[in-house]
C-alpha positions as CSV (number, residue, x, y, z in Angstrom):
1,M,-21.1,6.3,-28.8
2,S,-18.9,6.5,-25.7
3,K,-18.2,9.8,-23.8
4,A,-15.5,10.8,-21.4
5,I,-14.2,13.8,-19.5
6,K,-11.3,15.1,-21.6
7,M,-8.7,17.6,-20.3
8,T,-7.6,20.6,-22.4
9,G,-5.1,22.3,-20.2
10,A,-6.9,22.6,-16.9
11,N,-10.4,22.7,-18.6
12,L,-12.6,19.6,-18.4
13,R,-15.2,18.8,-21.0
14,W,-17.7,15.9,-21.4
15,E,-17.0,14.8,-25.0
16,T,-17.5,12.0,-27.5
17,W,-14.7,9.5,-27.2
18,E,-13.7,6.4,-29.1
19,G,-14.1,4.2,-26.0
20,P,-11.7,1.8,-24.3
21,G,-11.9,-1.0,-26.9
22,E,-12.6,-4.7,-26.3
23,P,-11.5,-6.2,-23.0
24,P,-8.4,-8.4,-23.4
25,A,-7.8,-11.6,-21.5
26,D,-8.7,-11.4,-17.8
27,H,-10.3,-8.0,-18.2
28,V,-13.9,-6.8,-18.1
29,E,-15.6,-3.8,-19.7
30,I,-17.9,-1.9,-17.3
31,E,-20.8,0.4,-18.3
32,V,-20.2,3.1,-15.7
33,V,-23.1,4.4,-13.7
34,W,-21.3,6.3,-11.0
35,T,-17.7,7.4,-10.4
36,A,-16.1,9.5,-7.6
37,I,-13.7,12.3,-7.0
38,N,-10.4,11.6,-5.2
39,R,-7.5,13.9,-4.3
40,A,-5.4,12.1,-6.8
41,D,-7.7,13.4,-9.5
42,L,-7.1,17.0,-8.4
43,M,-3.4,16.4,-8.4
44,Q,-3.5,14.8,-11.9
45,R,-5.5,17.7,-13.2
46,A,-2.9,20.1,-11.7
47,G,-0.2,18.3,-13.6
48,V,1.7,17.0,-10.5
49,Y,0.5,13.3,-10.4
50,P,0.7,11.8,-13.9
51,P,-0.9,8.4,-14.5
52,P,1.5,5.4,-14.3
53,P,2.9,4.1,-17.6
54,G,0.2,2.4,-19.7
55,A,-2.7,3.8,-17.7
56,S,-5.5,5.8,-19.2
57,D,-5.0,9.6,-19.0
58,I,-8.7,10.0,-18.2
59,L,-9.4,10.9,-14.6
60,G,-11.2,8.5,-12.2
61,L,-9.9,5.8,-9.9
62,E,-13.2,4.0,-9.0
63,V,-16.6,3.2,-10.5
64,S,-19.7,1.3,-10.1
65,G,-21.8,0.0,-12.9
66,R,-22.7,-3.1,-14.9
67,I,-20.6,-5.6,-16.8
68,A,-20.9,-4.8,-20.5
69,S,-18.5,-7.5,-21.8
70,V,-15.8,-9.9,-20.6
71,G,-12.5,-10.9,-22.1
72,P,-11.1,-14.4,-22.5
73,G,-10.5,-16.3,-19.3
74,V,-13.0,-14.3,-17.2
75,S,-15.4,-16.6,-15.4
76,R,-16.3,-14.6,-12.3
77,F,-18.6,-12.1,-14.1
78,Q,-21.0,-12.0,-16.9
79,P,-22.8,-9.1,-18.8
80,G,-25.3,-7.4,-16.6
81,D,-23.7,-8.1,-13.3
82,E,-23.6,-5.1,-11.0
83,V,-20.1,-4.4,-9.8
84,C,-17.7,-1.8,-8.4
85,A,-14.0,-1.5,-9.4
86,L,-10.7,0.0,-8.3
87,L,-9.1,1.6,-11.4
88,T,-5.7,3.0,-12.3
89,G,-7.5,5.6,-14.4
90,G,-10.4,6.0,-16.8
91,G,-13.4,6.3,-14.5
92,Y,-14.7,9.6,-15.8
93,A,-16.2,7.9,-18.9
94,T,-19.3,5.9,-19.9
95,R,-17.2,2.7,-20.2
96,V,-13.9,1.4,-18.7
97,V,-11.9,-1.7,-19.2
98,V,-10.2,-3.1,-16.0
99,P,-8.5,-6.3,-14.8
100,D,-11.2,-8.5,-13.4
101,I,-9.2,-9.1,-10.2
102,Q,-9.8,-5.4,-9.4
103,V,-13.6,-5.8,-9.7
104,L,-16.0,-7.0,-7.0
105,P,-19.8,-7.6,-7.0
106,I,-21.5,-4.8,-5.1
107,P,-22.1,-5.7,-1.4
108,K,-25.5,-7.3,-0.8
109,G,-28.1,-4.7,0.0
110,L,-26.2,-1.7,-1.4
111,T,-27.1,0.4,-4.3
112,L,-24.8,1.2,-7.2
113,E,-24.6,4.8,-5.8
114,K,-23.3,3.6,-2.4
115,A,-21.0,1.1,-4.1
116,A,-19.2,3.8,-6.0
117,A,-18.0,5.3,-2.8
118,I,-16.3,2.1,-1.6
119,P,-13.3,0.9,-3.8
120,E,-10.7,3.6,-3.5
121,V,-11.1,4.6,0.1
122,F,-11.7,1.2,1.6
123,A,-8.8,-0.3,-0.4
124,T,-6.5,2.5,0.7
125,A,-7.7,2.1,4.3
126,W,-7.2,-1.6,4.3
127,L,-3.8,-1.4,2.6
128,N,-2.4,1.1,5.0
129,L,-3.9,0.0,8.2
130,Y,-3.5,-3.8,8.0
131,H,-0.8,-4.3,5.4
132,E,1.7,-1.4,5.6
133,A,1.2,-0.7,9.3
134,A,0.2,-4.3,10.2
135,L,-2.0,-3.1,13.0
136,K,-2.8,-5.5,15.8
137,P,-6.0,-5.5,17.8
138,G,-5.9,-2.7,20.4
139,E,-3.2,-0.6,18.7
140,R,-4.2,3.0,18.3
141,V,-4.4,5.2,15.2
142,L,-4.0,9.0,14.7
143,L,-5.8,10.0,11.5
144,H,-5.5,13.4,9.8
145,A,-8.2,14.8,7.5
146,G,-10.6,12.5,9.4
147,A,-13.8,13.8,7.6
148,S,-12.5,13.1,4.1
149,G,-13.9,10.2,2.1
150,L,-10.8,8.2,3.1
151,G,-11.0,9.4,6.7
152,T,-14.6,8.4,7.2
153,A,-13.7,4.9,5.9
154,V,-10.6,4.6,8.1
155,I,-12.5,5.5,11.2
156,Q,-15.2,2.9,10.6
157,L,-12.8,0.2,9.5
158,A,-10.3,0.6,12.3
159,T,-13.0,0.8,14.9
160,A,-14.7,-2.3,13.6
161,F,-11.4,-4.2,13.9
162,G,-10.6,-3.1,17.4
163,N,-8.2,-0.1,16.7
164,P,-9.2,3.1,18.5
165,V,-9.0,6.3,16.4
166,F,-8.0,9.8,17.2
167,A,-9.1,12.1,14.3
168,T,-8.1,15.6,13.3
169,A,-10.1,17.9,11.0
170,G,-10.6,21.5,10.2
171,D,-14.0,22.3,11.9
172,D,-16.2,21.2,14.7
173,A,-19.0,19.9,12.5
174,K,-16.6,17.5,10.8
175,L,-15.2,16.4,14.1
176,E,-18.7,15.6,15.3
177,T,-19.1,13.4,12.2
178,C,-15.9,11.7,13.1
179,R,-17.2,11.0,16.6
180,N,-20.4,9.7,15.3
181,L,-18.5,7.3,13.0
182,G,-16.5,5.9,16.0
183,A,-13.5,8.2,16.7
184,S,-12.9,8.3,20.4
185,G,-10.6,11.3,20.3
186,V,-10.8,14.4,18.1
187,W,-8.9,17.7,17.6
188,N,-9.6,20.8,15.5
189,R,-6.4,21.6,13.7
190,K,-7.3,25.3,13.8
191,A,-6.8,25.2,17.6
192,G,-3.1,24.6,17.1
193,S,-0.9,21.5,17.5
194,F,-2.5,18.2,18.1
195,V,0.4,16.8,20.1
196,D,-0.7,17.5,23.7
197,A,-4.3,16.3,23.0
198,V,-3.0,13.0,21.5
199,K,-0.5,12.4,24.3
200,S,-3.3,12.9,26.8
201,W,-5.4,10.4,24.9
202,G,-2.6,7.9,25.4
203,G,-0.4,8.3,22.3
204,V,-0.7,6.2,19.2
205,D,0.9,3.2,17.5
206,M,0.2,4.4,13.9
207,V,-0.3,7.8,12.1
208,L,-2.1,7.8,8.8
209,D,-0.9,11.1,7.3
210,P,-2.1,12.6,4.0
211,V,-0.6,15.9,4.9
212,G,3.2,15.5,5.3
213,G,5.2,18.8,5.7
214,S,5.3,20.1,9.2
215,Y,2.9,17.4,10.5
216,I,5.7,14.7,10.4
217,A,7.6,16.2,13.3
218,D,4.5,16.3,15.4
219,D,3.5,12.8,14.3
220,Q,6.8,11.6,15.7
221,K,6.1,13.2,19.1
222,V,2.9,11.2,19.7
223,L,4.1,7.8,18.5
224,N,4.5,5.0,21.1
225,V,7.6,2.7,20.9
226,D,7.6,0.8,17.6
227,G,5.2,3.3,16.1
228,R,4.6,3.7,12.4
229,I,3.9,6.8,10.3
230,V,2.3,5.9,7.0
231,L,2.5,8.9,4.6
232,I,-0.1,8.8,1.9
233,G,-0.2,12.4,0.6
234,L,1.6,15.8,0.5
235,M,-1.2,18.3,1.2
236,G,1.2,20.1,3.6
237,G,4.3,20.0,1.4
238,R,7.0,17.5,0.4
239,M,9.7,18.7,2.8
240,A,9.7,17.8,6.5
241,E,11.9,17.8,9.6
242,V,12.5,14.3,11.0
243,D,14.0,13.8,14.4
244,L,16.3,10.9,13.7
245,G,17.3,10.5,17.4
246,L,13.6,10.0,18.3
247,M,13.2,7.6,15.4
248,L,16.1,5.6,16.6
249,I,15.4,5.5,20.3
250,K,11.7,4.7,19.9
251,R,12.2,2.4,16.9
252,Q,9.8,4.5,14.7
253,R,9.2,3.8,11.1
254,L,8.2,6.3,8.3
255,I,6.5,4.5,5.4
256,G,5.6,6.0,2.1
257,S,2.6,4.4,0.5
258,T,0.6,4.8,-2.7
259,L,-2.1,2.6,-4.2
260,R,-2.4,3.7,-7.8
261,S,1.0,2.7,-9.0
262,R,1.0,-0.8,-7.5
263,T,0.8,-3.9,-9.7
264,V,-2.5,-5.5,-10.8
265,A,-1.6,-8.4,-8.5
266,D,-1.1,-6.2,-5.5
267,K,-4.4,-4.4,-6.2
268,G,-6.1,-7.7,-6.6
269,E,-4.9,-8.9,-3.3
270,V,-6.2,-5.8,-1.6
271,M,-9.6,-6.2,-3.3
272,Q,-9.9,-9.9,-2.3
273,A,-9.0,-8.9,1.3
274,L,-11.9,-6.4,1.2
275,Y,-14.2,-9.1,-0.1
276,R,-13.3,-11.4,2.7
277,H,-13.1,-9.0,5.6
278,V,-15.0,-5.8,4.7
279,W,-17.9,-6.9,2.4
280,P,-19.6,-8.8,5.2
281,L,-19.6,-5.6,7.4
282,L,-21.0,-3.5,4.6
283,S,-23.7,-6.1,3.8
284,A,-24.6,-6.2,7.5
285,C,-24.8,-2.3,7.7
286,Q,-22.1,-2.4,10.4
287,I,-20.1,0.1,8.4
288,E,-21.1,2.1,5.3
289,P,-19.5,4.6,2.8
290,L,-20.4,8.1,3.8
291,I,-21.5,10.2,0.8
292,D,-21.4,14.0,1.0
293,S,-23.0,14.9,-2.3
294,T,-23.7,13.8,-5.9
295,W,-23.2,15.7,-9.1
296,P,-23.9,15.1,-12.7
297,I,-20.7,14.3,-14.6
298,E,-21.2,17.5,-16.7
299,Q,-20.6,19.5,-13.5
300,V,-17.3,17.9,-12.8
301,E,-15.4,21.2,-12.6
302,E,-17.8,22.5,-9.9
303,A,-17.6,19.3,-8.0
304,M,-13.8,19.2,-8.1
305,A,-13.7,22.8,-6.8
306,Y,-15.9,21.8,-4.0
307,V,-13.5,19.0,-2.9
308,S,-10.5,21.3,-3.5
309,E,-12.0,23.8,-1.0
310,N,-12.4,21.0,1.6
311,K,-16.1,21.5,1.8
312,N,-17.0,17.8,1.7
313,T,-17.5,15.4,4.6
314,G,-17.3,11.9,3.0
315,K,-17.3,11.1,-0.7
316,V,-18.3,13.3,-3.6
317,L,-19.8,11.2,-6.5
318,L,-20.4,11.9,-10.1
319,K,-23.4,10.4,-11.9
320,V,-22.4,9.1,-15.4
321,S,-25.5,7.3,-16.6
322,D,-28.7,5.6,-15.3
């Protein structure tokens, strides 16, 4: 019998569930071993980020596990294959059905545990650095929340592809982690505005901003000509001051970007880009997903509270099965 985390109000319970059903054409069913917590899960639980139409209302945007069954037309996988997958929902369960184009074999040499920390953050990093912002080698990145699961992936990925990173975070221990991962500039946000420090570093060509709110005005101040702000979250609020004169004179762009609501084809393109460009780096141990902690799925409420309080450096994983 399948089980899943079901929401009753804000309460989460690990309960018996009817399961996802047989995989349709071009889909696979995965027996989930690990899943992970993302900010989007916290937002959905709070009622401010509903799943897209047709998506599962079960939390969870990435998993690792083993192929349980395949639908018609699937030739890339067979039962028993160890895989990781980018989901639109449904990961906090013993089984999930997902389009096969959003599934990849786990990188050579990595465990299922490590692989669970890859899909969402590395897909988000690749999408926003090299698709939305179209970074060229040598262009410079300002990254906020640098010690988050996403931040630790962005630092490694950007550095590996020749894009220096300046990272901000909320305490010195997290900033030290950012430095160790490759960030060549850091700033503790509790010390005030990052603007002067980033300008002294040389300014940036792109800002990856999960904060929004008052950060947008400061982001603008540190952008070089033709700079891009890619907004991926609203941790600091949805209203912001934008200097349109500065935007016009310096040809700045403000880009809103989400991954979850994109089409299956779009997600498939991102996953295939990861397979071509990032999987070799993971297999060679040149980069690796940073895992903060692991929790049994039954302790999901405690694990989510831990992430909500910004205690994690890297990814927080949930163990679903063996």
